[in-house]
Each structure stands twice: as C-alpha cells, then as structure tokens.
C-alpha positions as CSV (number, residue, x, y, z in Angstrom):
1,T,2.5,-34.8,-93.1
2,Q,3.4,-35.3,-89.5
3,D,6.7,-33.7,-88.5
4,A,8.2,-35.8,-85.8
5,A,11.8,-36.5,-84.8
6,I,12.2,-38.7,-81.9
7,E,15.6,-38.8,-79.9
8,Q,15.9,-40.1,-76.5
9,H,12.2,-39.5,-75.7
10,K,12.1,-36.1,-77.3
11,T,9.7,-35.4,-80.2
12,N,8.0,-32.5,-82.0
13,I,4.3,-32.7,-82.7
14,K,1.5,-30.8,-84.4
15,R,-1.9,-29.9,-83.1
16,F,-5.3,-29.9,-84.8
17,N,-8.5,-28.1,-83.9
18,P,-11.4,-30.3,-83.0
19,Q,-13.8,-27.5,-83.5
20,S,-13.3,-27.4,-87.3
21,G,-14.2,-29.5,-90.1
22,L,-16.6,-32.4,-90.0
23,L,-15.7,-33.4,-86.5
24,G,-16.5,-29.8,-85.3
25,A,-19.8,-29.9,-87.1
26,L,-20.8,-33.2,-85.6
27,K,-19.8,-32.0,-82.0
28,V,-21.9,-28.7,-82.4
29,A,-24.8,-30.5,-83.9
30,S,-24.9,-33.0,-81.0
31,T,-25.5,-30.3,-78.5
32,R,-28.5,-28.7,-80.4
33,S,-32.1,-29.3,-79.4
34,H,-33.1,-29.9,-83.0
35,D,-32.1,-32.5,-85.6
36,T,-29.3,-31.2,-87.9
37,A,-27.9,-32.3,-91.3
38,V,-24.3,-31.8,-92.1
39,L,-23.7,-31.3,-95.8
40,H,-20.8,-31.1,-98.2
41,N,-21.3,-29.7,-101.8
42,G,-25.0,-29.6,-101.1
43,K,-25.2,-33.4,-100.3
44,P,-25.8,-34.7,-96.7
45,I,-23.0,-36.5,-95.1
46,L,-24.7,-37.2,-91.8
47,I,-27.8,-36.3,-89.9
48,V,-27.7,-35.9,-86.2
49,F,-30.5,-36.7,-83.7
50,P,-29.7,-35.3,-80.3
51,S,-32.9,-36.5,-78.7
52,I,-32.0,-40.2,-79.3
53,Q,-28.2,-39.7,-79.3
54,R,-27.9,-41.2,-82.8
55,V,-26.4,-40.3,-86.1
56,L,-27.6,-41.4,-89.6
57,L,-24.6,-41.7,-92.0
58,T,-25.2,-41.3,-95.6
59,V,-21.8,-41.9,-97.0
60,S,-19.5,-44.9,-96.6
61,A,-17.1,-45.2,-93.7
62,E,-14.2,-44.8,-96.2
63,E,-15.6,-41.5,-97.5
64,L,-16.2,-40.4,-94.0
65,E,-12.7,-41.1,-93.0
66,R,-11.4,-39.2,-96.1
67,M,-13.5,-36.2,-95.2
68,C,-12.3,-36.2,-91.6
69,K,-8.7,-36.1,-92.8
70,D,-9.4,-33.0,-94.9
71,D,-8.6,-29.9,-92.6
72,T,-10.0,-27.6,-95.3
73,L,-13.4,-29.4,-95.9
74,E,-16.2,-27.0,-96.5
75,I,-19.4,-28.1,-94.7
76,V,-22.8,-26.6,-94.0
77,A,-25.0,-27.4,-91.1
78,K,-28.9,-27.1,-91.5
79,A,-31.7,-27.9,-89.2
80,V,-34.1,-30.5,-90.6
81,P,-37.8,-31.3,-89.7
82,D,-38.6,-34.3,-87.5
83,N,-38.6,-37.5,-89.6
84,P,-39.4,-40.7,-87.7
85,Q,-38.2,-42.8,-90.7
86,W,-34.8,-41.2,-90.7
87,K,-34.5,-41.7,-86.9
88,E,-35.4,-45.5,-87.4
89,K,-32.4,-45.9,-89.7
90,A,-29.9,-44.0,-87.5
91,K,-28.0,-46.8,-85.8
92,V,-24.8,-45.2,-84.9
93,T,-24.5,-43.5,-81.5
94,I,-23.2,-40.0,-81.4
95,M,-20.6,-41.2,-78.8
96,S,-19.1,-43.9,-81.1
97,C,-19.2,-41.5,-84.1
98,L,-17.4,-38.7,-82.3
99,W,-14.7,-41.2,-81.0
100,Q,-14.1,-42.7,-84.5
101,M,-14.1,-39.2,-86.3
102,A,-11.7,-37.8,-83.6
103,I,-9.2,-40.6,-84.2
104,W,-9.4,-40.0,-88.1
105,S,-9.1,-36.2,-87.6
106,A,-6.2,-36.4,-85.1
107,R,-4.0,-38.5,-87.4
108,G,-1.1,-38.5,-84.7
109,R,-1.7,-34.9,-83.7
110,L,-2.3,-33.2,-80.3
111,V,-5.9,-32.0,-79.9
112,Y,-6.1,-28.2,-79.4
113,P,-6.0,-26.4,-76.9
114,L,-4.0,-29.1,-75.0
115,T,-0.2,-28.7,-74.9
116,P,2.5,-31.1,-73.5
117,Q,2.2,-29.4,-70.2
118,S,-1.6,-29.7,-69.9
119,V,-2.4,-32.1,-67.0
120,F,-5.2,-34.5,-67.7
121,T,-6.8,-37.7,-66.3
122,L,-9.8,-40.0,-67.2
123,K,-13.0,-39.2,-65.5
124,R,-14.1,-42.9,-66.0
125,W,-13.5,-45.8,-68.3
126,P,-14.7,-45.6,-71.9
127,N,-16.7,-48.6,-73.0
128,L,-13.9,-49.8,-75.2
129,T,-15.9,-52.8,-76.4
130,R,-18.3,-50.5,-78.3
131,L,-15.8,-47.9,-79.6
132,A,-13.3,-48.0,-82.4
133,P,-10.1,-49.6,-81.4
134,V,-7.0,-47.5,-80.5
135,P,-3.7,-49.3,-80.0
136,E,-2.9,-49.6,-76.2
137,S,-6.2,-48.0,-75.3
138,M,-6.8,-50.7,-72.5
139,R,-3.4,-49.9,-71.0
140,L,-3.8,-46.1,-71.3
141,S,-7.2,-46.3,-69.8
142,A,-6.0,-48.3,-66.8
143,F,-3.2,-45.8,-66.2
144,L,-5.1,-42.5,-66.6
145,T,-8.0,-43.5,-64.3
146,K,-5.3,-43.9,-61.7
147,T,-3.0,-40.9,-62.3
148,S,-3.0,-37.2,-63.5
149,V,-0.2,-36.6,-65.9
150,N,0.7,-34.3,-68.8
151,L,2.0,-35.6,-72.2
152,N,5.6,-35.2,-71.2
153,V,5.3,-37.5,-68.3
154,L,2.9,-39.9,-70.0
155,Y,5.5,-40.3,-72.8
156,K,8.2,-40.9,-70.3
157,V,6.4,-43.5,-68.2
158,M,4.6,-45.2,-71.0
159,P,6.9,-44.8,-74.1
160,L,4.2,-46.0,-76.6
161,D,4.0,-44.9,-80.1
162,M,3.3,-41.2,-79.9
163,S,0.6,-41.3,-82.7
164,D,-1.3,-43.9,-80.7
165,I,-1.1,-41.8,-77.6
166,L,-2.2,-38.7,-79.4
167,N,-5.2,-40.4,-81.1
168,Y,-6.3,-41.7,-77.8
169,I,-6.1,-38.3,-76.2
170,A,-8.1,-36.9,-79.0
171,A,-10.8,-39.6,-78.8
172,T,-11.3,-39.3,-75.0
173,Y,-11.1,-35.5,-75.1
174,V,-13.8,-35.0,-77.8
175,T,-16.0,-37.6,-76.1
176,G,-15.7,-35.9,-72.7
177,F,-13.9,-38.7,-70.9
178,L,-10.9,-36.6,-70.4
179,A,-10.7,-34.3,-67.6
180,T,-8.2,-31.5,-68.3
181,D,-6.7,-28.4,-66.8
182,S,-9.2,-26.1,-68.3
183,E,-7.9,-23.0,-66.6
184,F,-4.6,-23.4,-68.4
185,A,-6.4,-24.0,-71.7
186,E,-8.4,-20.9,-71.3
187,Q,-5.5,-18.8,-70.4
188,Q,-3.7,-19.9,-73.5
189,H,-6.7,-19.1,-75.7
190,V,-7.0,-15.6,-74.2
191,L,-3.2,-14.9,-74.9
192,N,-3.5,-16.2,-78.5
193,P,-6.9,-17.2,-79.8
194,Q,-5.5,-18.2,-83.2
195,V,-3.2,-20.8,-81.8
196,S,-3.9,-24.3,-83.4
197,E,-2.1,-26.2,-86.0
198,M,-0.6,-22.9,-87.3
199,Q,1.9,-23.3,-84.4
200,N,4.3,-25.5,-86.2
201,K,6.0,-27.5,-83.5
202,I,5.4,-28.2,-79.9
203,S,8.2,-29.9,-78.0
204,V,7.5,-33.0,-76.1
205,N,10.5,-33.6,-73.7
206,S,10.2,-36.4,-71.2
207,A,13.4,-35.0,-69.5
208,D,11.6,-31.8,-68.4
209,E,12.8,-31.1,-64.8
210,T,9.4,-29.5,-63.9
211,D,7.7,-32.9,-64.4
212,K,10.1,-34.8,-62.1
213,N,7.7,-35.2,-59.1
214,M,4.7,-36.1,-61.5
215,S,6.9,-38.6,-63.1
216,Q,7.9,-40.2,-59.9
217,A,4.2,-40.5,-58.8
218,A,3.2,-41.9,-62.2
219,E,6.0,-44.5,-62.1
220,R,4.9,-45.6,-58.7
221,A,1.4,-46.0,-60.1
222,V,2.8,-48.3,-62.8
223,S,5.3,-50.3,-60.8
224,G,4.0,-50.1,-57.2
225,S,6.2,-49.3,-54.1
226,K,6.9,-50.8,-50.7
227,E,3.8,-49.0,-49.3
228,Q,1.9,-50.2,-52.3
229,P,3.3,-53.4,-53.5
230,R,0.6,-53.9,-56.2
231,G,-1.1,-50.8,-57.4
232,L,-4.6,-50.5,-59.0
233,L,-3.1,-50.6,-62.4
234,S,-1.2,-53.8,-61.8
235,R,-4.1,-55.6,-60.4
236,L,-6.3,-54.5,-63.1
237,M,-3.9,-55.6,-65.8
238,R,-3.4,-59.0,-64.3
239,K,-7.2,-59.3,-64.2
240,L,-7.7,-58.3,-67.8
241,T,-4.9,-60.5,-69.0
242,G,-5.8,-63.5,-66.7
243,K,-2.3,-63.8,-65.3
C-alpha cells in the first residue's frame, strides 16, 4: 500500500522501477527489430510488432491491469516469426499501451530513477485525446510545456492529488514525452544501482529553500506578472475552456 502522510504540502512517497515487470517487458520489446511475444506461465499476454508500432493483446484489459499491478510478476519474452494475420489484429498502438500500463504500474508512485529534486519538463504535448485519461492531465501538460520544475515545486505550485501527479509523470516519462535531468539520474544510479522501491520513503517538501527561485518562476508562469500579464498557460487554458 502507498505510504503517504500529507501535512502542509509535505508527503512521503514510494518509487517503482519501470524497467521491471510487464511494463519493462513491453518497453524492451518495443525497441527490438523483431516481433516479440511476452508470456506469463507459458501463455502469451501480448505480442509486440515494432515495425508497425502496434501491440496485439491476448488478455482482457482487466487482466492486463491486474498483471501491471503485480511487481513480482514473472514474465518471459520470446521472438516470434513474422505473421501477417497477427499484425492485422494488432489494433493498439505501442504508445497508448505504454501510457496506460505506466499508469497501472505506477499506482501513485514516483517513477525510478526520478527523485523529488529531479528537474523535468515536457518536450511536447501528448495527444491526450488518444491516450488513457489521467486527472488534471490537460492542466499539467499546459504547465509543463511552459516551465521546468521538480516535484517539490510542482506540488507547491499545483497542489493537486499527489497520486494523479505521479501517475502523469510515469506515463509521460515512459512514453518519452518527459525531458529529465538525465545527468542527475545517472549519477544516482552509479552511487546506488539497487535504488528503486526498496528505498522506503522519499520526502516531498514544497517548503524546500533550494527550490525558492524555481517556485517563483513557476508561479509567474501560472499567474502571470506585470511584464507578462497573461502567460502562455493562462491563454491556453482560456482557449481550452472557452472562457
């Protein structure tokens, strides 16, 4: 269960490793040059076709969600021969599958190797009309295409439900929309390659003094200033809401 205790914008969160389990298998299979079947207990769960960027699901959405939530799920990936009939039945895009499975796998946890101090921004808008819904995804997308922040600052400036924020970060990270401070992440991995969910708690504290300047810049992006009476986010939200 998620261990969270929120008090004056302070909370403890857990992390998960997107390279493990069913999500990790899909991510690896999507980068291969050949078609790959992902199996559990000898039965195929999905077949990945990188050449057409499609996935053939062989289980129900409910079963797939249950498997994504199992951090100890044992899976096997095997190359499969080219099969045009299978490809014709593969209707789900790899992108949408990764996005949905990242949300199911995250379950309100921060994606490894990010920490509350890791700075991130959006490279571009995800096509939210074709992806599984995440609460406040429109608002978060508009904000993160404008500003670079870390989780501490994001939680201070946009005090949304932490689970929604973390699920959104997981989905955009896994699908490649999120640009992150990769140098920091690599340094952390060198220092402790085993760090993942085994690290019980990570403190998210919106009152961190080191984030003061970033917070001020982020708040200006949201509310505007004398020099910028109506920022990009404000204009965009007005356009989206028709106000």
